[in-house]
C-alpha positions as CSV (number, residue, x, y, z in Angstrom):
1,M,-242.9,-92.1,-4.7
2,E,-245.4,-89.4,-4.5
3,N,-243.7,-86.7,-2.4
4,E,-245.5,-88.1,0.7
5,I,-246.6,-91.5,2.6
6,V,-248.3,-91.6,5.8
7,L,-248.7,-94.8,7.6
8,E,-250.7,-95.8,10.7
9,L,-249.0,-98.8,12.3
10,P,-250.0,-101.0,15.1
11,T,-248.2,-100.9,17.8
12,D,-246.6,-104.3,17.1
13,V,-242.5,-104.6,16.5
14,R,-243.6,-107.1,13.8
15,S,-245.0,-104.5,11.4
16,I,-241.5,-102.1,11.7
17,E,-239.9,-104.6,8.8
18,H,-242.7,-104.5,6.8
19,A,-243.2,-100.8,6.9
20,V,-239.6,-99.9,6.5
21,D,-239.4,-102.2,3.2
22,Y,-242.3,-100.4,2.1
23,V,-240.9,-96.7,2.4
24,M,-237.6,-97.6,0.7
25,R,-239.8,-99.6,-2.1
26,R,-241.8,-96.4,-2.3
27,C,-239.1,-94.0,-2.3
28,D,-237.7,-93.3,-6.2
29,A,-234.4,-91.3,-4.6
30,C,-233.4,-94.3,-2.8
31,E,-232.0,-95.7,-6.5
32,R,-229.6,-93.0,-6.6
33,Q,-228.9,-92.7,-2.7
34,G,-227.5,-95.9,-2.5
35,H,-225.3,-96.5,1.0
36,R,-226.7,-93.4,2.7
37,L,-230.4,-94.1,2.3
38,Q,-230.2,-97.9,2.7
39,L,-228.1,-98.4,5.8
40,N,-228.3,-94.8,7.4
41,F,-232.0,-93.7,7.1
42,R,-233.4,-97.8,7.5
43,V,-231.5,-97.8,10.4
44,G,-232.8,-95.0,11.9
45,L,-236.6,-95.0,10.9
46,T,-236.3,-99.1,12.4
47,E,-235.0,-97.2,15.7
48,A,-237.9,-94.7,15.5
49,L,-240.6,-97.0,15.2
50,A,-238.8,-99.5,17.7
51,N,-238.4,-96.5,20.1
52,A,-242.2,-95.6,19.7
53,M,-243.7,-98.9,20.0
54,L,-241.6,-100.1,22.8
55,Y,-240.8,-96.7,25.1
56,G,-243.5,-94.4,23.6
57,N,-246.7,-96.1,23.7
58,G,-245.3,-99.2,26.2
59,H,-246.2,-102.1,24.1
60,D,-249.7,-100.9,24.0
61,P,-251.6,-102.8,21.0
62,S,-254.0,-100.3,21.4
63,K,-251.7,-97.6,20.5
64,R,-250.6,-96.7,17.1
65,V,-247.9,-94.9,15.8
66,R,-248.2,-92.5,12.9
67,V,-245.6,-92.4,10.2
68,E,-245.3,-89.7,8.0
69,I,-242.3,-89.4,5.1
70,V,-241.7,-86.5,2.8
71,V,-239.2,-86.2,0.1
72,A,-238.8,-82.5,-1.0
73,N,-236.2,-80.1,-1.1
74,G,-233.0,-82.2,-1.5
75,Q,-233.8,-84.4,1.6
76,I,-235.7,-86.9,3.0
77,R,-237.5,-86.6,6.2
78,A,-239.7,-88.7,8.6
79,C,-241.8,-88.3,11.5
80,V,-242.9,-90.7,13.9
81,T,-245.3,-89.7,16.3
82,D,-246.4,-92.5,19.2
83,Q,-249.5,-91.6,21.5
84,G,-247.4,-92.0,24.9
85,M,-246.7,-89.3,27.2
86,G,-243.5,-88.4,25.9
87,F,-240.1,-88.3,27.2
88,D,-237.0,-85.7,28.3
89,Y,-234.8,-86.7,25.4
90,R,-232.1,-84.2,26.9
91,S,-231.5,-85.8,29.6
92,V,-231.0,-89.8,27.9
93,P,-227.3,-90.6,29.2
94,D,-224.3,-90.9,26.4
95,P,-224.6,-94.6,26.0
96,T,-220.6,-94.8,25.1
97,T,-219.7,-93.1,28.4
98,P,-217.7,-95.9,30.3
99,E,-220.2,-95.7,33.3
100,N,-223.0,-96.6,30.5
101,L,-221.4,-99.4,28.2
102,L,-223.1,-101.8,29.8
103,N,-226.9,-99.8,30.2
104,P,-229.4,-100.4,27.6
105,G,-230.9,-97.4,27.2
106,G,-230.1,-94.7,24.5
107,R,-228.3,-96.6,22.3
108,G,-231.1,-96.0,19.5
109,L,-231.0,-92.2,19.7
110,F,-227.4,-92.8,19.8
111,L,-227.9,-94.4,16.5
112,M,-230.3,-92.0,15.1
113,R,-228.1,-88.9,15.6
114,Q,-224.8,-90.6,13.9
115,L,-226.5,-91.8,11.1
116,L,-228.9,-88.8,10.1
117,D,-228.0,-85.1,9.1
118,E,-230.9,-84.1,11.9
119,V,-232.6,-85.5,14.6
120,S,-235.2,-83.4,16.4
121,F,-238.4,-83.8,18.9
122,N,-241.4,-81.7,19.8
123,D,-242.0,-80.5,23.2
124,Q,-243.4,-82.8,24.6
125,G,-240.9,-86.3,23.4
126,N,-243.9,-88.1,21.6
127,Q,-242.5,-87.2,17.8
128,V,-239.0,-87.7,16.6
129,T,-238.3,-85.9,13.5
130,L,-235.5,-87.5,11.1
131,V,-233.8,-85.5,8.2
132,L,-231.2,-86.7,5.7
133,R,-230.0,-84.9,2.8
134,L,-230.1,-86.4,-0.8
135,D,-227.1,-86.4,-2.7
136,P,-228.0,-84.2,-5.9
137,G,-228.3,-86.7,-9.0
138,P,-225.4,-86.9,-11.3
139,S,-224.1,-83.3,-12.4
140,V,-224.4,-82.3,-15.9
141,L,-221.7,-81.0,-18.2
142,E,-222.5,-78.5,-21.2
143,G,-223.4,-80.7,-24.3
144,G,-225.3,-83.0,-21.8
145,A,-223.0,-85.5,-20.9
146,P,-223.3,-86.9,-17.4
147,A,-220.3,-85.7,-15.0
């Protein structure tokens, strides 16, 4: 993969799987990262795209979702931006507390926060940035033998 991928997606949940698969295929670092990238990053990006389409853009097919992926400085960073009004990400209830266990809201955000190294939002609340730190490749010992 080049160091950057930019996608403009329609607000159509059927496009999520294709977009995530495309990103994973284009990421050279994926082969070395195994489980964390294939599970953590894939699930986090899928949740971010679903939230952007369903809640941010409100299923509005005239709106788009922008995805920017950058691999640099030992991490993969995904910025997902919708065209909605945004939301107050600080007020999302914890879905693991007893009073919220049966409420459907907040589960995607909870998953993102558990699976990724960093999750942050812009002030408007219509852009989420996901960061997964990548494991360095195999270390090389003196003489060139992989450790």
